N, C-alpha and C positions, 0 to 999 in steps of 0.2 A: 513460391518455388517455381523454377523454370518449367514451362510446358512446351512440349514438342507438338505444335499444331500441324495438322495435315495440310497439304497443298492441293488445291483443286486442279483438275485436268479438264480443260474445255473440250467438249465433243460436238458442239453444235454452235450455230450462229448466236442463238440466245445465250448459250453458255459462254460464248466469247464475250458478249456484252457484259455479262456479270463478272467475268474474269477481269475485264478492264477496271471495273469498280473495285474489285478485290486488290488489284495491283496498286490502285490509288490509295487504298487503305493501308497497304504495306508501306508505301512511301511516308504516309503520315505517322504510322507506328514507329518507323525508324527514327523519326524526329520527335517521338513521344508526344505527338499532337493527338491525344486519344479521343477527344470529342469528334474531330474530323475523321479519324480512322473508324470510329464506331459508325458514323453516318455512311461512309463509303461501304463498309462491310454489310451494313443493314440493307443498303440498296442492292448489293450483290446477292444477298440471301433472298430478297424479295423477287429477284429475277430468276433464280434457279434454286432447286432443292438440294444441291450438293451439300452434304453435311459440313464440309470444310468452311463454307461461307457463314453458316449459322454459328459454328464454333468460334470463328474469328470475331464475329460480331459480339458474341457473349464475352469473350476475353477483353475486347476493347471497351465494352460498356463497363465491365468491372474496373478497368484501369481509369476510366473517365468518371468513376464515382457514381455510376448509375446501376447499382447492383440489382435492384428490383426488376429493371428492364432486362438485365442479363438472365434472370431466373425465367422470365417469360420466354425468351429465346430457347433456353435449354430444355424447358418443359415441352415446348412444341416439338423440338427435335427428338426428345426421348419418347414421346407418344408415337412418332413416325418411325423411329429407329431405336427400339429398346436395347439394341446391342452396341450403341454408340457410347462406349465406356467413358470417353473424355467429356461427354455432355454431363454425366453424373459428377465428375470431378469439378468441372467448371461451376456447375450449380452449387456444389458444396462451398466453393470459394466465395461465390456471391452471397450465399446464406451466412457464412461466417462474417462477411463484411457487414451484414445486417444484424449481427449479433444473435443469429438464430442457429446456435450450435446444435441443438437437439434435432432440428429439421435437417441440418447438414449430415448428421449421422444417419438419419432415416433415409435420406436420399442415396447416400453411398451404399448403404446396406440393401437397397432395393435393386441394385444391379443384378440382372438375372444370373443364377448360379453357373450357367454354362459359358458365360462371357469371361475371358481371362482377366485377372486382376494384375496390374503392373505396379511398378514402384511408386508412381505418382498417386495411384489409387490408395495404396497402403499408407503413404505419407499423409494424404488428405484425410483419410479416416482417422489416423492417429491424432492429427491436429484437431479434428472436430471432437473426438472423444476427450482430448485434453481440455478443450474449451468448456466441455460439460463437467469437468472435474472428475472424469472417469479415468484416472491416471493408470490404474492397474490394467485396464483394458487397452489403453493407448500404448503402453510400453511394448507389448509383443508386436504391434503394428509398426512402430518405429524400427524395431529390430528387424522385422521382415523387410522394410524398405532399405535398410543398410546392407542386407545380404546381396543386393544387386548393385549397390553403389556405396561402398564402405567409406569413401572419402568425402561424403557429403556433409559439410560443416553444419549447415542449418539443421539437418536431421539429428546430428549428435547433440546440438544445442537444445532442441526441443525435447529430445529424449531425456536430457538432464532436467528439464523443467518438470517432466512427469515423474522422474525419480524424486525430485524435490517435493512434488505434490503428494507422493506416496510416503513421505517422511523418511526417505532413504538418502540422507544428505551426502554421505561419502560417495555413493554411486553417482549422484547428481553432479558432484564436483568433478569427478573423473570425466564425465561426458562433456561438461562445459570446457574443461581443460583441453580435451581433444578437439573440440570445435575451434578453440582459439588457435591451437597449433595449425589446424587446417586452413584457418583464415576466415574471418567474419567481416572483413572490410571495415566500413564505417561504424559497425556495431562492436568493434573490438573492445573499446573501453567500457561499454555497458556490460559486455560479457565478463570482463575482468572484475568489475564491481560485483557482479553476481557471484563469481567464483570466490572472491574474498569472503563474501557473506556466507556462502555455503560451507567453506572450510571452517569458518568460525562457528556456524551452527553444528557442524560435526565435531567441534572441539579439536580439530587438527591444527594446532597452533603454529608449528613451524611452517607448514604449507600456507596458512592464512597470512602469516607475517611476510612471507616472500611475495605473495601475490599483491598484498596491500602496498608493500614498498614499491613494486613495479608500477602499480596504478598511480601512486602518489608522484612518482618520478615523471610519468607521462603527463599528469595534470600540471606539474610544474613547468613542463616544456610547452604546453598549449598556450597560445595567445589569449590574453585575458578576456577578450570579447568574441571568442570563437564559438560558433554553434556546434556543440558536441553531444552525440548520443552517449549518455553516461547515467549512472544511478546515484543521485545525490543522497538517497537515504543511507547508503553504506557509509559515506563520509560523515553524515550527521550523527551516526551512532558508533562508529569505530575510530574516528579521528578527532583529536582534542583541539585542533587548531580552527578557531571560528572563521578566520579570514580565508583559509583554504576551503572550508565548507561553503563560504559565500561564493568563491570562484567557481567551484563545481556546480553549485545551484544555478549560477548565471549561465554556465555552459549549457546545462540541460534546458533552462527556460528559453534560451535563444534557439535551441534545437526545436523545441515545441513551437515557438513563434514562427519559425521558418516554414512549418507545415500548415500554418493557419492563414486565413484571410479575414482579418479583423473587420467587424461591422463598423459602419459609420458611428462615431462616438455620440452617445446620447448624454447630453448635459444634465446635471442635477437641477431640478427646479421644484419649488414648493407647489404641490398639486392639491393641497387642501384635504387630502384623504389620509388614511393610515399609511405609515411608512411600510413599504413592501420589502420584506427581508426574505431572501431565499438561501437555504442551506443545501449545498451540493455534496453528495457522498455516494459511495457504493457500499457503505457499512450500516445501512438502516435495517439491521436484523440483530441476531444474537452476537454482538461484537462489542468490544470495549468502548468504542465511541458512543454507541447508543446507550450502553449501560451508564456511562457518565452523564449523558445529556438528557435523559428521559424526563426527569422532574423539571429541569430548566425549561425544556420545550413546553411542557404542560403548563408552566407558570407564566408564559408570555402574556402581556397585557393586550388582549384582543381588541380593546377599544382604541389602542394607539398603534398596534402593529399587526400587519397582515403577514402571516407566516406560511411559507411554502417550503416543503421538503422536496428536493429533486433527487430521485433515487436511480442510480445506474447499476445497482447490485441486485442480488437474488432475493427472492422472498423465501426464507427458510421455514415459514410456517410457525415460527416460535411465538411465545407470549410476548417477547420483547418487540418483535416486528409489529404485532397487533397494537401494543402500547404506543410505539412510535407513530404509527399511522394515525391513531386516535389523538395524538398530542398536537397535531397541527390542523389547520382548516383546509389545507390543500396538500395532497400527497401525489406528486407526479412520478409515475413509473416510466423510466426511459431506458429499458434494458436493450433495445435494439437500435439505439441512436448513436451516430457518430458525433464527434465533438462539435461539428458545425450545426448539427440538428439540435444538440443540447443547448447551444448558444442561441439558436433561433427560438427555441421554446422559452428560454429566459427572457429574451427580448419581447416576445409576444405577451408574456405575463406582466411586463412592465416592472420587473424587479428593480428596486432602487439600490439595495445593498446585497451583493451576492457573496456568500461566505463559503469558501472552499474548506472542507473538513478532511481532506485526504492528502493533498500535496503529492510529492513525487514518490508515492508508495505503490504497492502492487494493485493492479486493476483500478487505477485511478482515473477519474474523469477530469483531472487537472487540465489537460489540453484544451478543454472547452473554455477555460478562463482566458486563453490567449485571444479569443474572439472579441473580448471587451463588450459583452452583451449588456452589462449593467453600468450605471454611472460610477458606482463605487464597488471595488472588489477587495475582499478581505481574506486573509489566511488565519485560521484558528484551529487549534486542538489536534488535528490529525497528523501533523508533521513537526518534529521537534527541532525546528530551525528555520532559517530564512528560505524563501522560495527562489530568491535571486531574480525574480521576474519583474520586468518593467510594467507588466499589466496587473500587478497586485499592489494596491495602495497602502494597506495597513496590515500589520501582524498584531494580533491580540495576544498580549502577554500580561505580565505583572511586574512589580518593582524588583522581584528576585530573579525570575527567568529572563526578563528583558529589561534590565536597568538602562536608563537613558545613556549612561556612560558607555554602554555597549552598542550604541547606535551604528557605529562603523561596521558591525558584524552583520547588518541587515540591509537588504535592498529596500525594504518597506519602511514606512514610518511606524514607530512603535506606539501602540495604543494600549495603555495599561488598565487592567481591572484592578480595583483597589486592594484586593486580598490575594487571590490566587487565580491563575489563568484557567485552572482545571475545574469544571463543574462537577458536582457530585449529587448523589441521589439519596435523600434521607429515607426513601422508601425501600432501599435495598434490604435484603433479608438480614435479620440479626442472626448470628451464628447459633445453630441449634446445639443443645447439650450433647456432648460426646466425651469419650475418653481418649487419651493418647494411644492406648492399646488398639483402639478401632482403626487408627491410622498407621500402626506399625512403628510407634515411637515409644521408647522407654519412659516410664513415669518419672524416674529420678534424674534424667539427663538434663543438662543445660542445652536447650534446643535452639540452634542458630539457623534460622530459616533464610533461604535465598531462592525463592521461587521465580527465578529469572528465565526468560527465553535464553537458550544456550549461547547465542551469539554474543550476549552481553558479558559472558564469563571470559575475561582476558587472562593471560598467564599471571600478570602481576596481581590481579584480583584474587585468583585462586591461591597464589602464594600467601597472600594476607590471610585468607580463610584457613589454610593449612597451618600457618603459624599460630592462629587462635586455637586450633585443635591441639597442637602440641602444648600450648600454654595451659589448656584446661582439659585434663584427662577425662573429666566427666561430661564433656561437650560432644554433641553430634551435629553434623552439618546436614541440613534437610534441603534437598535439591529437587527440581522438577525433572521428570523424565520426558523431556521435550520432544525427542525423536528417537529412532531406533539405534542411532549411533552413540548418543551422548553418555549413556551409563558406562559402557565399556571404556570409552575414551577417558572419562573423568576418573574412573577407578584406576586406570593405568597411571594417570598423572598424579593421583593421590599416593599411589604406591611409590612412585619415584620421589615423592617428598616425605616418605616415611610414615604415611598414614594407612592404618589397617582398613580393610574394606568395611568392617562393621561400624566404623566411625561415620560413615556416610549413608544416609537413608534417601532412597529415591521415591518420589511421589508421582503417581500417574495423573494425567489431565482429568479434571472433574468438571461437572456443571457448576455454575457460579455459586449456588447455595451450599453445595457440599464443599466446594473450595473454601468458602468463608468459614464454615464449621471446622475444617481441618486447620486452616491458617491460625485460628484463635489459640491453638495449643503451642505456638512458638513462644519462646522467651524473648527473642530479639529478631528483628529482620535485618539481615546484612545487605546493604545496598551495593551495587556494582558501579563501575566507571569505565570509560567516559560516558556511558549511557546508563542513567539511573533507572530504577523501577519507576513507572509512572502510574498506571491504573493499579498495579499490585501494591504500590506504596500506600495509596489512599485506602485500599482495602485492608491492609495491615493496620493502619491507624484506626479504621472503623471498628475492627474487632479487638482493639486494645493492645496491639503489639507495637512497641517502640521501634522506630526505624533509625538506624545509624547510617549516615550518608557522608560521602566525600564530595564536596562542592568544587566545581571547576569553572572554566571560562565559557563553556558552550551551553546552549539552551538545554540540551539533553542531559547535561550533568548538573543542572540547577533545579530540576523539577522536584526532587525529594526535599531539597532545602526550602523551596516555596511551600510545599505541603506542611513541613514541620513548623515553619514560621506561622502558618495559618492556625496551627493548633498550639501555639506558644511553647514549642519545644526546640528552640534554636540551639539549646545545649547539646543536641544530638547531631548538629551539623559540624563537620570536621574540615580542616583546611589541608591536611596532609595524611599520608598513610599511617604515620606514627600515632597521630591523634586519633585516627579511626580505630586502630588496634587498642589503644589505651581506653577509649570510651567503651568498647565492647567488653573488655576485661573488667573494667570498673562495674559495669552492669552485672556481669557474671558473678562478681564477688559480693554483690549487695542485693539480696533478695527483697529486702524491704523497699529499696528504691525502685526495683522493678514493679513491685505491687503498687507503689504510689503512681508510677508512670501509667500503669494499666488503668488504675482508677481515674486518673486525669483524662486519659483518652476516652474512656467510656462516658465520662461527663461531657466531653467535647462533642459527642454525637448530637446533642441538643444545644450545646452552648456555642459552638464554633460556626461562623458563617460558611466554613469550608463544606459542611455537610447540609447546607441549606440551598437547594436548587432554586427556590423562589427568590431568595436574595441574589443569587447569581443572575437570574433573569433580569431583575431590576438594574443591577450594575451593568450588565451587557447592553440593555436597552439605553441606558444613559450614555454609554460609549457610542452606540450607533447614532444617537441623536446629535452628539457632539461632532462626529464625522460628517453627518448629513448637513448640519447647519453650516459648517465651513464650505462644503461643496456647493450648497445653494447660493452662498454669497460669492461664489466664483473664486474661492481661495483654494490654493493647492493643498494637498494633504500635508499635515505637520504632526510632529510627535504630540501625543496626548497623554501627559502624565496622569497617574492615578489621582482622581478627584479626592 
């Protein structure tokens, strides 16, 4: 946010000398030569105690990427002048740059109560609270900031992010829409991507369709190799065109690359020791990525592989966090590091293969990959599509999600695991015994479960589900109450399609073990498109529920097909909506077939490699060795088909 820094007024010869240094700093600042500006302002501050010099120095140091030094300046000034409100604000900005959001909140709240709070203080406190995940506390602070500047686009945008964090998707969408109207400059397409996603999360389909159409038109107009601030995840999950997905991913990757200063390339060489593999993510806690990976990580061959996890996310104190930390020999916590610092740590550790587990998703450390800290860089698991990045060598997939005939859809070379790209955990809980009544579902109903995040429910998907309800009067549709908006929105849509409210049952979010126990009571899992169920699909198979899916051309719409292939149920993979409906209705009419499928799936828990994390570790290790062998020989990355 823009800051109105005070101007010093020289009153003595010594002050005049410092003022000359300040003016030199102003000249450098106008040219955005921030290191030079910081030096000049610091010299001015050393010559005279006028707070304006220290504030200017702190501001320039933040701009120059020297946030810790900025904190030193502001703390000295606060000790001398506790009423210098701008010092608290600047210090909070520096602390946020250091990813120390809790300290930023504490700093801002320590401003003496008799010192007036201005709009910038309110905005800064709101942003710090937001970074701490304290969205319901941040919202009134953003609103307070807007009372004195109602047309501030950035504040409307961040208010929208906190409404999103508070699971108020419709309110979030309205804030982001207002920010777009007011103008967000180069961030416009990123905001439009977010708005399309929020409207889909709120199941406001006409609004979502309008925003997505505008976004896609803007993407079509953009030059192919332009660096654009945009959200590739939205295209990966809402758009069924893989080449358009690739273009958007490339726009984002080039935007990330523009803000990076890549390190000198470190060539791969045979070093005689274990292959050093690093996994980079902000999701090493109670998150789907960790739930899928846990057993695979525990099963790595420590005699041949040195495994490091590089965590930029929170420690939620969960059992999963403890398990993940114990699953590797080195767990690096990097919560306060910027991308350059993450890359520097990767280089210092001598990582041979760096695996990005996050991609262009929320709170991602992906920008660190642009620094090229490791000889080989790989994308796996966290993002359902291509990175579009020239600094990612391989994408790990399988013959179904990334067939070699789809190579033109990816910027990376395809490296195929032999069965399924998705790891699974054979130690995940078995569903405890329970009854349908415990979960609010009628015993005699044909239960069609679709526990998707709400953004995956497109109008044509919901049309197909409602047609199934019309065709089977004994059926109920079991949906997830993903946010505060979704239930009312979907009941309205169902009513418009002639479906009574009692035909749809909404399930609250639950911890993993309870979720599995509940999920086991479904008769069939209805997949969505163009983004399939991913983790939830493998969970359904684990508890014995058959998944009916519609396979498409994109990675995100081939995941369930890959999982079904791995458990020898290709019969449930459909090529069009008609076949999808027919398959579900055939299952509804044949209870004995459903029982056979359930028995088959329960047998697959121990028979299928899909649920064998140790087997996945061996397969992934072989793939890493194949990549590394080529690199050591000086060969460029190439497609690696399943062995």
